[in-house]
Biopython code that builds the backbone (N, CA, C, O; Angstrom):
import numpy as np
from Bio.PDB.StructureBuilder import StructureBuilder

atoms = [
    (1, "MET", "N", (-115.217, -109.765, 88.078)),
    (1, "MET", "CA", (-116.509, -109.562, 88.684)),
    (1, "MET", "C", (-116.346, -109.069, 90.116)),
    (1, "MET", "O", (-115.343, -109.367, 90.764)),
    (2, "LEU", "N", (-117.304, -108.334, 90.603)),
    (2, "LEU", "CA", (-117.235, -107.731, 91.930)),
    (2, "LEU", "C", (-117.282, -108.765, 93.047)),
    (2, "LEU", "O", (-116.639, -108.577, 94.080)),
    (3, "PHE", "N", (-118.029, -109.854, 92.866)),
    (3, "PHE", "CA", (-118.229, -110.813, 93.942)),
    (3, "PHE", "C", (-117.365, -112.061, 93.799)),
    (3, "PHE", "O", (-117.588, -113.042, 94.509)),
    (4, "TYR", "N", (-116.394, -112.048, 92.906)),
    (4, "TYR", "CA", (-115.593, -113.234, 92.656)),
    (4, "TYR", "C", (-114.312, -113.197, 93.464)),
    (4, "TYR", "O", (-113.601, -112.192, 93.472)),
    (5, "ASP", "N", (-114.016, -114.307, 94.149)),
    (5, "ASP", "CA", (-112.802, -114.409, 94.956)),
    (5, "ASP", "C", (-112.391, -115.877, 94.996)),
    (5, "ASP", "O", (-113.167, -116.721, 95.442)),
    (6, "MET", "N", (-111.198, -116.188, 94.541)),
    (6, "MET", "CA", (-110.754, -117.568, 94.440)),
    (6, "MET", "C", (-110.551, -118.238, 95.793)),
    (6, "MET", "O", (-110.628, -119.463, 95.877)),
    (7, "ASP", "N", (-110.297, -117.481, 96.849)),
    (7, "ASP", "CA", (-109.977, -118.070, 98.137)),
    (7, "ASP", "C", (-111.175, -118.655, 98.861)),
    (7, "ASP", "O", (-110.988, -119.465, 99.769)),
    (8, "SER", "N", (-112.370, -118.292, 98.511)),
    (8, "SER", "CA", (-113.531, -118.747, 99.278)),
    (8, "SER", "C", (-114.567, -119.417, 98.378)),
    (8, "SER", "O", (-115.722, -118.996, 98.308)),
    (9, "ASN", "N", (-114.127, -120.466, 97.696)),
    (9, "ASN", "CA", (-115.018, -121.256, 96.834)),
    (9, "ASN", "C", (-115.686, -120.418, 95.746)),
    (9, "ASN", "O", (-116.822, -120.699, 95.366)),
    (10, "GLY", "N", (-115.008, -119.411, 95.248)),
    (10, "GLY", "CA", (-115.519, -118.673, 94.105)),
    (10, "GLY", "C", (-116.281, -117.406, 94.425)),
    (10, "GLY", "O", (-116.493, -116.595, 93.523)),
    (11, "PHE", "N", (-116.697, -117.195, 95.638)),
    (11, "PHE", "CA", (-117.479, -116.006, 95.957)),
    (11, "PHE", "C", (-116.950, -115.333, 97.220)),
    (11, "PHE", "O", (-116.398, -115.980, 98.110)),
    (12, "LEU", "N", (-117.133, -114.028, 97.267)),
    (12, "LEU", "CA", (-116.722, -113.287, 98.454)),
    (12, "LEU", "C", (-117.593, -113.677, 99.640)),
    (12, "LEU", "O", (-118.795, -113.887, 99.481)),
    (13, "PRO", "N", (-117.012, -113.775, 100.806)),
    (13, "PRO", "CA", (-117.823, -114.052, 101.997)),
    (13, "PRO", "C", (-118.778, -112.896, 102.290)),
    (13, "PRO", "O", (-118.582, -111.773, 101.828)),
    (14, "HIS", "N", (-119.806, -113.199, 103.063)),
    (14, "HIS", "CA", (-120.823, -112.195, 103.389)),
    (14, "HIS", "C", (-120.211, -110.953, 104.034)),
    (14, "HIS", "O", (-120.652, -109.836, 103.765)),
    (15, "ARG", "N", (-119.213, -111.138, 104.872)),
    (15, "ARG", "CA", (-118.608, -109.999, 105.568)),
    (15, "ARG", "C", (-117.980, -109.021, 104.583)),
    (15, "ARG", "O", (-118.141, -107.808, 104.718)),
    (16, "LYS", "N", (-117.265, -109.547, 103.593)),
    (16, "LYS", "CA", (-116.617, -108.671, 102.604)),
    (16, "LYS", "C", (-117.658, -107.963, 101.731)),
    (16, "LYS", "O", (-117.538, -106.773, 101.440)),
    (17, "ARG", "N", (-118.683, -108.721, 101.321)),
    (17, "ARG", "CA", (-119.732, -108.094, 100.507)),
    (17, "ARG", "C", (-120.447, -107.009, 101.288)),
    (17, "ARG", "O", (-120.720, -105.933, 100.756)),
    (18, "GLY", "N", (-120.751, -107.284, 102.545)),
    (18, "GLY", "CA", (-121.407, -106.283, 103.387)),
    (18, "GLY", "C", (-120.557, -105.037, 103.536)),
    (18, "GLY", "O", (-121.069, -103.918, 103.506)),
    (19, "MET", "N", (-119.256, -105.235, 103.696)),
    (19, "MET", "CA", (-118.349, -104.095, 103.830)),
    (19, "MET", "C", (-118.308, -103.280, 102.543)),
    (19, "MET", "O", (-118.261, -102.050, 102.589)),
    (20, "ILE", "N", (-118.326, -103.949, 101.404)),
    (20, "ILE", "CA", (-118.332, -103.241, 100.114)),
    (20, "ILE", "C", (-119.594, -102.380, 99.994)),
    (20, "ILE", "O", (-119.521, -101.215, 99.604)),
    (21, "PHE", "N", (-120.751, -102.962, 100.331)),
    (21, "PHE", "CA", (-122.001, -102.203, 100.246)),
    (21, "PHE", "C", (-122.049, -101.070, 101.268)),
    (21, "PHE", "O", (-122.588, -100.001, 100.983)),
    (22, "LEU", "N", (-121.493, -101.296, 102.449)),
    (22, "LEU", "CA", (-121.474, -100.240, 103.461)),
    (22, "LEU", "C", (-120.600, -99.072, 103.013)),
    (22, "LEU", "O", (-120.978, -97.910, 103.167)),
    (23, "ILE", "N", (-119.446, -99.383, 102.464)),
    (23, "ILE", "CA", (-118.557, -98.328, 101.951)),
    (23, "ILE", "C", (-119.243, -97.588, 100.805)),
    (23, "ILE", "O", (-119.179, -96.362, 100.723)),
    (24, "ALA", "N", (-119.899, -98.339, 99.922)),
    (24, "ALA", "CA", (-120.607, -97.704, 98.803)),
    (24, "ALA", "C", (-121.703, -96.769, 99.305)),
    (24, "ALA", "O", (-121.889, -95.682, 98.759)),
    (25, "ALA", "N", (-122.434, -97.189, 100.350)),
    (25, "ALA", "CA", (-123.498, -96.340, 100.891)),
    (25, "ALA", "C", (-122.929, -95.063, 101.498)),
    (25, "ALA", "O", (-123.495, -93.986, 101.314)),
    (26, "VAL", "N", (-121.824, -95.171, 102.213)),
    (26, "VAL", "CA", (-121.205, -93.986, 102.820)),
    (26, "VAL", "C", (-120.692, -93.036, 101.735)),
    (26, "VAL", "O", (-120.870, -91.822, 101.833)),
    (27, "VAL", "N", (-120.060, -93.590, 100.710)),
    (27, "VAL", "CA", (-119.560, -92.754, 99.612)),
    (27, "VAL", "C", (-120.723, -92.071, 98.901)),
    (27, "VAL", "O", (-120.650, -90.887, 98.573)),
    (28, "MET", "N", (-121.802, -92.827, 98.662)),
    (28, "MET", "CA", (-122.979, -92.230, 98.014)),
    (28, "MET", "C", (-123.550, -91.094, 98.865)),
    (28, "MET", "O", (-123.914, -90.042, 98.339)),
    (29, "LEU", "N", (-123.628, -91.307, 100.166)),
    (29, "LEU", "CA", (-124.168, -90.281, 101.056)),
    (29, "LEU", "C", (-123.296, -89.027, 101.055)),
    (29, "LEU", "O", (-123.805, -87.909, 100.982)),
    (30, "ILE", "N", (-121.996, -89.218, 101.136)),
    (30, "ILE", "CA", (-121.079, -88.069, 101.132)),
    (30, "ILE", "C", (-121.160, -87.323, 99.803)),
    (30, "ILE", "O", (-121.244, -86.095, 99.782)),
    (31, "LEU", "N", (-121.134, -88.069, 98.686)),
    (31, "LEU", "CA", (-121.230, -87.417, 97.380)),
    (31, "LEU", "C", (-122.567, -86.701, 97.206)),
    (31, "LEU", "O", (-122.626, -85.604, 96.652)),
    (32, "GLY", "N", (-123.632, -87.328, 97.683)),
    (32, "GLY", "CA", (-124.954, -86.712, 97.550)),
    (32, "GLY", "C", (-125.099, -85.439, 98.351)),
    (32, "GLY", "O", (-125.836, -84.535, 97.955)),
    (33, "GLU", "N", (-124.408, -85.355, 99.469)),
    (33, "GLU", "CA", (-124.501, -84.161, 100.314)),
    (33, "GLU", "C", (-123.472, -83.097, 99.967)),
    (33, "GLU", "O", (-123.596, -81.962, 100.427)),
    (34, "THR", "N", (-122.465, -83.424, 99.174)),
    (34, "THR", "CA", (-121.425, -82.435, 98.845)),
    (34, "THR", "C", (-121.388, -82.149, 97.344)),
    (34, "THR", "O", (-121.942, -81.150, 96.885)),
    (35, "VAL", "N", (-120.748, -83.006, 96.599)),
    (35, "VAL", "CA", (-120.479, -82.765, 95.180)),
    (35, "VAL", "C", (-121.758, -82.726, 94.353)),
    (35, "VAL", "O", (-121.913, -81.850, 93.502)),
    (36, "LEU", "N", (-122.667, -83.653, 94.588)),
    (36, "LEU", "CA", (-123.870, -83.755, 93.762)),
    (36, "LEU", "C", (-125.044, -82.945, 94.313)),
    (36, "LEU", "O", (-126.136, -82.989, 93.746)),
    (37, "ARG", "N", (-124.843, -82.224, 95.382)),
    (37, "ARG", "CA", (-125.933, -81.490, 96.052)),
    (37, "ARG", "C", (-126.656, -80.535, 95.097)),
    (37, "ARG", "O", (-127.885, -80.463, 95.103)),
    (38, "SER", "N", (-125.898, -79.809, 94.284)),
    (38, "SER", "CA", (-126.520, -78.823, 93.397)),
    (38, "SER", "C", (-127.234, -79.471, 92.208)),
    (38, "SER", "O", (-128.215, -78.928, 91.700)),
    (39, "SER", "N", (-126.741, -80.631, 91.766)),
    (39, "SER", "CA", (-127.367, -81.260, 90.607)),
    (39, "SER", "C", (-128.542, -82.175, 90.984)),
    (39, "SER", "O", (-129.379, -82.488, 90.137)),
    (40, "LEU", "N", (-128.604, -82.597, 92.236)),
    (40, "LEU", "CA", (-129.717, -83.437, 92.690)),
    (40, "LEU", "C", (-130.766, -82.549, 93.359)),
    (40, "LEU", "O", (-130.553, -82.036, 94.457)),
    (41, "VAL", "N", (-131.882, -82.381, 92.691)),
    (41, "VAL", "CA", (-132.952, -81.546, 93.245)),
    (41, "VAL", "C", (-134.249, -82.341, 93.284)),
    (41, "VAL", "O", (-134.524, -83.142, 92.390)),
    (42, "LYS", "N", (-135.017, -82.122, 94.290)),
    (42, "LYS", "CA", (-136.336, -82.705, 94.514)),
    (42, "LYS", "C", (-136.394, -84.202, 94.228)),
    (42, "LYS", "O", (-135.886, -85.000, 95.016)),
    (43, "VAL", "N", (-136.997, -84.589, 93.127)),
    (43, "VAL", "CA", (-137.245, -86.004, 92.850)),
    (43, "VAL", "C", (-135.940, -86.778, 92.677)),
    (43, "VAL", "O", (-135.807, -87.885, 93.199)),
    (44, "THR", "N", (-134.988, -86.215, 91.958)),
    (44, "THR", "CA", (-133.723, -86.929, 91.753)),
    (44, "THR", "C", (-132.982, -87.131, 93.074)),
    (44, "THR", "O", (-132.352, -88.169, 93.277)),
    (45, "PHE", "N", (-133.051, -86.149, 93.969)),
    (45, "PHE", "CA", (-132.411, -86.283, 95.278)),
    (45, "PHE", "C", (-133.086, -87.393, 96.078)),
    (45, "PHE", "O", (-132.407, -88.179, 96.738)),
    (46, "ILE", "N", (-134.398, -87.464, 96.027)),
    (46, "ILE", "CA", (-135.133, -88.512, 96.749)),
    (46, "ILE", "C", (-134.806, -89.883, 96.167)),
    (46, "ILE", "O", (-134.611, -90.840, 96.916)),
    (47, "LEU", "N", (-134.742, -89.989, 94.841)),
    (47, "LEU", "CA", (-134.386, -91.264, 94.215)),
    (47, "LEU", "C", (-132.954, -91.664, 94.560)),
    (47, "LEU", "O", (-132.666, -92.839, 94.788)),
    (48, "TYR", "N", (-132.069, -90.684, 94.595)),
    (48, "TYR", "CA", (-130.678, -90.950, 94.957)),
    (48, "TYR", "C", (-130.591, -91.471, 96.389)),
    (48, "TYR", "O", (-129.878, -92.437, 96.661)),
    (49, "LEU", "N", (-131.312, -90.834, 97.294)),
    (49, "LEU", "CA", (-131.306, -91.285, 98.683)),
    (49, "LEU", "C", (-131.960, -92.668, 98.825)),
    (49, "LEU", "O", (-131.530, -93.471, 99.653)),
    (50, "MET", "N", (-132.986, -92.947, 98.030)),
    (50, "MET", "CA", (-133.599, -94.280, 98.050)),
    (50, "MET", "C", (-132.573, -95.337, 97.612)),
    (50, "MET", "O", (-132.504, -96.425, 98.185)),
    (51, "GLY", "N", (-131.788, -95.000, 96.598)),
    (51, "GLY", "CA", (-130.708, -95.906, 96.180)),
    (51, "GLY", "C", (-129.698, -96.117, 97.298)),
    (51, "GLY", "O", (-129.195, -97.222, 97.499)),
    (52, "CYS", "N", (-129.414, -95.052, 98.014)),
    (52, "CYS", "CA", (-128.495, -95.140, 99.151)),
    (52, "CYS", "C", (-129.081, -96.049, 100.235)),
    (52, "CYS", "O", (-128.354, -96.836, 100.841)),
    (53, "PHE", "N", (-130.382, -95.946, 100.482)),
    (53, "PHE", "CA", (-131.045, -96.806, 101.462)),
    (53, "PHE", "C", (-131.014, -98.273, 101.017)),
    (53, "PHE", "O", (-130.835, -99.171, 101.839)),
    (54, "VAL", "N", (-131.188, -98.508, 99.724)),
    (54, "VAL", "CA", (-131.142, -99.879, 99.210)),
    (54, "VAL", "C", (-129.752, -100.476, 99.426)),
    (54, "VAL", "O", (-129.625, -101.619, 99.865)),
    (55, "VAL", "N", (-128.728, -99.712, 99.121)),
    (55, "VAL", "CA", (-127.356, -100.194, 99.308)),
    (55, "VAL", "C", (-127.086, -100.443, 100.793)),
    (55, "VAL", "O", (-126.432, -101.425, 101.144)),
    (56, "THR", "N", (-127.581, -99.566, 101.665)),
    (56, "THR", "CA", (-127.434, -99.757, 103.109)),
    (56, "THR", "C", (-128.190, -101.012, 103.554)),
    (56, "THR", "O", (-127.694, -101.773, 104.385)),
    (57, "GLY", "N", (-129.375, -101.229, 103.009)),
    (57, "GLY", "CA", (-130.143, -102.429, 103.321)),
    (57, "GLY", "C", (-129.406, -103.698, 102.918)),
    (57, "GLY", "O", (-129.441, -104.696, 103.638)),
    (58, "LEU", "N", (-128.740, -103.660, 101.773)),
    (58, "LEU", "CA", (-127.946, -104.818, 101.347)),
    (58, "LEU", "C", (-126.796, -105.071, 102.316)),
    (58, "LEU", "O", (-126.484, -106.220, 102.631)),
    (59, "ALA", "N", (-126.169, -103.998, 102.786)),
    (59, "ALA", "CA", (-125.089, -104.150, 103.766)),
    (59, "ALA", "C", (-125.622, -104.788, 105.050)),
    (59, "ALA", "O", (-124.965, -105.656, 105.625)),
    (60, "ILE", "N", (-126.785, -104.374, 105.497)),
    (60, "ILE", "CA", (-127.397, -104.948, 106.701)),
    (60, "ILE", "C", (-127.754, -106.417, 106.472)),
    (60, "ILE", "O", (-127.539, -107.256, 107.347)),
    (61, "MET", "N", (-128.300, -106.725, 105.295)),
    (61, "MET", "CA", (-128.661, -108.108, 104.986)),
    (61, "MET", "C", (-127.436, -109.022, 105.031)),
    (61, "MET", "O", (-127.494, -110.115, 105.594)),
    (62, "PHE", "N", (-126.332, -108.575, 104.438)),
    (62, "PHE", "CA", (-125.127, -109.393, 104.453)),
    (62, "PHE", "C", (-124.544, -109.498, 105.862)),
    (62, "PHE", "O", (-123.921, -110.506, 106.195)),
    (63, "ALA", "N", (-124.737, -108.482, 106.682)),
    (63, "ALA", "CA", (-124.295, -108.569, 108.079)),
    (63, "ALA", "C", (-125.085, -109.663, 108.809)),
    (63, "ALA", "O", (-124.503, -110.445, 109.561)),
    (64, "PHE", "N", (-126.392, -109.722, 108.594)),
    (64, "PHE", "CA", (-127.202, -110.771, 109.215)),
    (64, "PHE", "C", (-126.810, -112.152, 108.702)),
    (64, "PHE", "O", (-126.745, -113.107, 109.476)),
    (65, "LEU", "N", (-126.549, -112.261, 107.405)),
    (65, "LEU", "CA", (-126.115, -113.537, 106.844)),
    (65, "LEU", "C", (-124.772, -113.965, 107.434)),
    (65, "LEU", "O", (-124.552, -115.150, 107.684)),
    (66, "ASP", "N", (-123.880, -113.005, 107.657)),
    (66, "ASP", "CA", (-122.592, -113.301, 108.261)),
    (66, "ASP", "C", (-122.773, -113.804, 109.690)),
    (66, "ASP", "O", (-122.122, -114.766, 110.098)),
    (67, "VAL", "N", (-123.649, -113.162, 110.447)),
    (67, "VAL", "CA", (-123.913, -113.597, 111.824)),
    (67, "VAL", "C", (-124.482, -115.012, 111.824)),
    (67, "VAL", "O", (-124.089, -115.840, 112.646)),
    (68, "ALA", "N", (-125.401, -115.290, 110.909)),
    (68, "ALA", "CA", (-125.982, -116.631, 110.828)),
    (68, "ALA", "C", (-124.903, -117.668, 110.484)),
    (68, "ALA", "O", (-124.902, -118.772, 111.028)),
    (69, "GLY", "N", (-124.009, -117.314, 109.601)),
    (69, "GLY", "CA", (-122.923, -118.223, 109.240)),
    (69, "GLY", "C", (-121.977, -118.484, 110.398)),
    (69, "GLY", "O", (-121.534, -119.614, 110.600)),
    (70, "VAL", "N", (-121.668, -117.448, 111.157)),
    (70, "VAL", "CA", (-120.798, -117.600, 112.324)),
    (70, "VAL", "C", (-121.471, -118.486, 113.369)),
    (70, "VAL", "O", (-120.815, -119.336, 113.969)),
    (71, "GLN", "N", (-122.772, -118.297, 113.593)),
    (71, "GLN", "CA", (-123.498, -119.131, 114.547)),
    (71, "GLN", "C", (-123.519, -120.590, 114.099)),
    (71, "GLN", "O", (-123.348, -121.492, 114.919)),
    (72, "LYS", "N", (-123.726, -120.825, 112.810)),
    (72, "LYS", "CA", (-123.734, -122.185, 112.286)),
    (72, "LYS", "C", (-122.372, -122.840, 112.478)),
    (72, "LYS", "O", (-122.285, -123.999, 112.883)),
    (73, "GLN", "N", (-121.315, -122.096, 112.188)),
    (73, "GLN", "CA", (-119.964, -122.620, 112.344)),
    (73, "GLN", "C", (-119.678, -122.932, 113.812)),
    (73, "GLN", "O", (-119.055, -123.950, 114.115)),
    (74, "ALA", "N", (-120.121, -122.074, 114.719)),
    (74, "ALA", "CA", (-119.915, -122.311, 116.153)),
    (74, "ALA", "C", (-120.656, -123.573, 116.604)),
    (74, "ALA", "O", (-120.116, -124.368, 117.373)),
    (75, "ARG", "N", (-121.898, -123.758, 116.126)),
    (75, "ARG", "CA", (-122.651, -124.973, 116.476)),
    (75, "ARG", "C", (-121.935, -126.227, 115.979)),
    (75, "ARG", "O", (-121.846, -127.221, 116.700)),
    (76, "GLU", "N", (-121.423, -126.181, 114.745)),
    (76, "GLU", "CA", (-120.717, -127.335, 114.184)),
    (76, "GLU", "C", (-119.454, -127.634, 114.986)),
    (76, "GLU", "O", (-119.150, -128.798, 115.247)),
    (77, "GLN", "N", (-118.725, -126.607, 115.373)),
    (77, "GLN", "CA", (-117.511, -126.817, 116.158)),
    (77, "GLN", "C", (-117.838, -127.371, 117.544)),
    (77, "GLN", "O", (-117.112, -128.226, 118.049)),
    (78, "GLN", "N", (-118.913, -126.900, 118.161)),
    (78, "GLN", "CA", (-119.319, -127.432, 119.454)),
    (78, "GLN", "C", (-119.704, -128.898, 119.339)),
    (78, "GLN", "O", (-119.354, -129.708, 120.198)),
    (79, "ARG", "N", (-120.423, -129.239, 118.281)),
    (79, "ARG", "CA", (-120.829, -130.630, 118.057)),
    (79, "ARG", "C", (-119.607, -131.519, 117.863)),
    (79, "ARG", "O", (-119.542, -132.611, 118.427)),
    (80, "GLU", "N", (-118.636, -131.064, 117.070)),
    (80, "GLU", "CA", (-117.410, -131.827, 116.854)),
    (80, "GLU", "C", (-116.646, -132.009, 118.152)),
    (80, "GLU", "O", (-116.146, -133.099, 118.429)),
    (81, "LEU", "N", (-116.548, -130.961, 118.948)),
    (81, "LEU", "CA", (-115.837, -131.041, 120.225)),
    (81, "LEU", "C", (-116.526, -132.020, 121.164)),
    (81, "LEU", "O", (-115.855, -132.800, 121.840)),
    (82, "LEU", "N", (-117.850, -131.992, 121.217)),
    (82, "LEU", "CA", (-118.596, -132.924, 122.065)),
    (82, "LEU", "C", (-118.366, -134.363, 121.616)),
    (82, "LEU", "O", (-118.158, -135.248, 122.447)),
    (83, "GLU", "N", (-118.403, -134.603, 120.298)),
    (83, "GLU", "CA", (-118.181, -135.955, 119.779)),
    (83, "GLU", "C", (-116.772, -136.438, 120.099)),
    (83, "GLU", "O", (-116.589, -137.584, 120.508)),
    (84, "LYS", "N", (-115.773, -135.573, 119.917)),
    (84, "LYS", "CA", (-114.392, -135.948, 120.235)),
    (84, "LYS", "C", (-114.235, -136.238, 121.727)),
    (84, "LYS", "O", (-113.538, -137.178, 122.109)),
    (85, "THR", "N", (-114.877, -135.436, 122.561)),
    (85, "THR", "CA", (-114.788, -135.638, 124.003)),
    (85, "THR", "C", (-115.419, -136.959, 124.408)),
    (85, "THR", "O", (-114.863, -137.690, 125.227)),
    (86, "ILE", "N", (-116.576, -137.268, 123.839)),
    (86, "ILE", "CA", (-117.247, -138.535, 124.147)),
    (86, "ILE", "C", (-116.391, -139.712, 123.675)),
    (86, "ILE", "O", (-116.272, -140.710, 124.386)),
    (87, "GLN", "N", (-115.801, -139.610, 122.496)),
    (87, "GLN", "CA", (-114.931, -140.673, 121.991)),
    (87, "GLN", "C", (-113.708, -140.851, 122.885)),
    (87, "GLN", "O", (-113.289, -141.979, 123.146)),
    (88, "GLU", "N", (-113.142, -139.759, 123.349)),
    (88, "GLU", "CA", (-111.975, -139.825, 124.233)),
    (88, "GLU", "C", (-112.335, -140.465, 125.569)),
    (88, "GLU", "O", (-111.564, -141.263, 126.102)),
    (89, "ILE", "N", (-113.494, -140.124, 126.111)),
    (89, "ILE", "CA", (-113.947, -140.727, 127.370)),
    (89, "ILE", "C", (-114.158, -142.227, 127.184)),
    (89, "ILE", "O", (-113.769, -143.022, 128.039)),
    (90, "ALA", "N", (-114.774, -142.610, 126.067)),
    (90, "ALA", "CA", (-115.002, -144.031, 125.793)),
    (90, "ALA", "C", (-113.679, -144.769, 125.631)),
    (90, "ALA", "O", (-113.536, -145.888, 126.122)),
    (91, "ARG", "N", (-112.718, -144.165, 124.954)),
    (91, "ARG", "CA", (-111.406, -144.779, 124.759)),
    (91, "ARG", "C", (-110.698, -144.964, 126.092)),
    (91, "ARG", "O", (-110.126, -146.023, 126.349)),
    (92, "GLN", "N", (-110.732, -143.939, 126.944)),
    (92, "GLN", "CA", (-110.093, -144.039, 128.254)),
    (92, "GLN", "C", (-110.783, -145.086, 129.129)),
    (92, "GLN", "O", (-110.124, -145.772, 129.910)),
    (93, "LYS", "N", (-112.084, -145.209, 129.003)),
    (93, "LYS", "CA", (-112.832, -146.210, 129.761)),
    (93, "LYS", "C", (-112.426, -147.618, 129.324)),
    (93, "LYS", "O", (-112.272, -148.509, 130.159)),
    (94, "GLU", "N", (-112.252, -147.819, 128.002)),
    (94, "GLU", "CA", (-111.823, -149.118, 127.498)),
    (94, "GLU", "C", (-110.421, -149.454, 127.983)),
    (94, "GLU", "O", (-110.142, -150.596, 128.348)),
    (95, "ILE", "N", (-109.541, -148.463, 127.986)),
    (95, "ILE", "CA", (-108.175, -148.686, 128.462)),
    (95, "ILE", "C", (-108.187, -149.058, 129.935)),
    (95, "ILE", "O", (-107.495, -149.987, 130.353)),
    (96, "LYS", "N", (-108.965, -148.341, 130.712)),
    (96, "LYS", "CA", (-109.053, -148.601, 132.151)),
    (96, "LYS", "C", (-109.658, -149.974, 132.411)),
    (96, "LYS", "O", (-109.192, -150.697, 133.291)),
    (97, "ALA", "N", (-110.688, -150.340, 131.657)),
    (97, "ALA", "CA", (-111.305, -151.653, 131.820)),
    (97, "ALA", "C", (-110.335, -152.748, 131.412)),
    (97, "ALA", "O", (-110.332, -153.815, 132.025)),
    (98, "GLY", "N", (-109.523, -152.521, 130.412)),
    (98, "GLY", "CA", (-108.528, -153.510, 129.974)),
    (98, "GLY", "C", (-107.441, -153.706, 131.018)),
    (98, "GLY", "O", (-106.975, -154.831, 131.199)),
    (99, "ARG", "N", (-107.027, -152.674, 131.699)),
    (99, "ARG", "CA", (-106.002, -152.764, 132.748)),
    (99, "ARG", "C", (-106.540, -153.511, 133.963)),
    (99, "ARG", "O", (-105.875, -154.398, 134.500)),
    (100, "SER", "N", (-107.733, -153.152, 134.390)),
    (100, "SER", "CA", (-108.259, -153.800, 135.587)),
    (100, "SER", "C", (-108.635, -155.252, 135.317)),
    (100, "SER", "O", (-108.607, -156.080, 136.228)),
    (101, "GLY", "N", (-108.986, -155.564, 134.075)),
    (101, "GLY", "CA", (-109.337, -156.948, 133.723)),
    (101, "GLY", "C", (-108.110, -157.826, 133.618)),
    (101, "GLY", "O", (-108.187, -159.009, 133.947)),
    (102, "SER", "N", (-106.981, -157.298, 133.174)),
    (102, "SER", "CA", (-105.751, -158.095, 133.012)),
    (102, "SER", "C", (-105.023, -158.274, 134.324)),
    (102, "SER", "O", (-104.155, -159.142, 134.422)),
    (103, "GLY", "N", (-105.338, -157.493, 135.328)),
    (103, "GLY", "CA", (-104.666, -157.586, 136.624)),
    (103, "GLY", "C", (-105.282, -158.625, 137.541)),
    (103, "GLY", "O", (-104.767, -158.835, 138.639)),
    (104, "ARG", "N", (-106.338, -159.270, 137.150)),
    (104, "ARG", "CA", (-106.985, -160.277, 137.992)),
    (104, "ARG", "C", (-106.241, -161.619, 137.895)),
    (104, "ARG", "O", (-105.621, -161.950, 136.884)),
    (105, "ASP", "N", (-106.335, -162.364, 138.989)),
    (105, "ASP", "CA", (-105.780, -163.708, 139.017)),
    (105, "ASP", "C", (-106.842, -164.709, 138.657)),
    (105, "ASP", "O", (-107.858, -164.798, 139.348)),
    (106, "PRO", "N", (-106.644, -165.472, 137.591)),
    (106, "PRO", "CA", (-107.649, -166.502, 137.264)),
    (106, "PRO", "C", (-107.585, -167.644, 138.277)),
    (106, "PRO", "O", (-106.490, -168.114, 138.587)),
    (107, "GLN", "N", (-108.701, -168.097, 138.792)),
    (107, "GLN", "CA", (-108.723, -169.165, 139.790)),
    (107, "GLN", "C", (-109.498, -170.328, 139.347)),
    (107, "GLN", "O", (-109.609, -171.311, 140.080)),
]
sb = StructureBuilder()
sb.init_structure("model")
sb.init_model(0)
sb.init_chain("A")
sb.init_seg("    ")
for serial, (resi, resn, name, xyz) in enumerate(atoms, 1):
    if name == "N":
        sb.init_residue(resn, " ", resi, " ")
    sb.init_atom(name, np.array(xyz, "f"), 0.0, 1.0, " ", f" {name:<3s}", serial, name[0])
structure = sb.get_structure()
């Protein structure tokens, strides 16, 4: 299948799918303007170009989905880093409090 890839949970990532559709749109455009130019006339040429626009639209859609995924991943990583930093600060505070508490002389 075109969208199947074992490395990414069974499906191609948005970036790869977008690239496939972008390449397909460019190939369609080149073929439509060169090799198929004589056979595509009036209505068929317009329908062919509409198909090219649809494929280009799919490439754009997957690009937006990829950007959204990257933003989500960045937010998750920032949240994890903040949590780790807060935990590290709390741990260091406990260590410091334990040192200063054990250094006192009981009277």
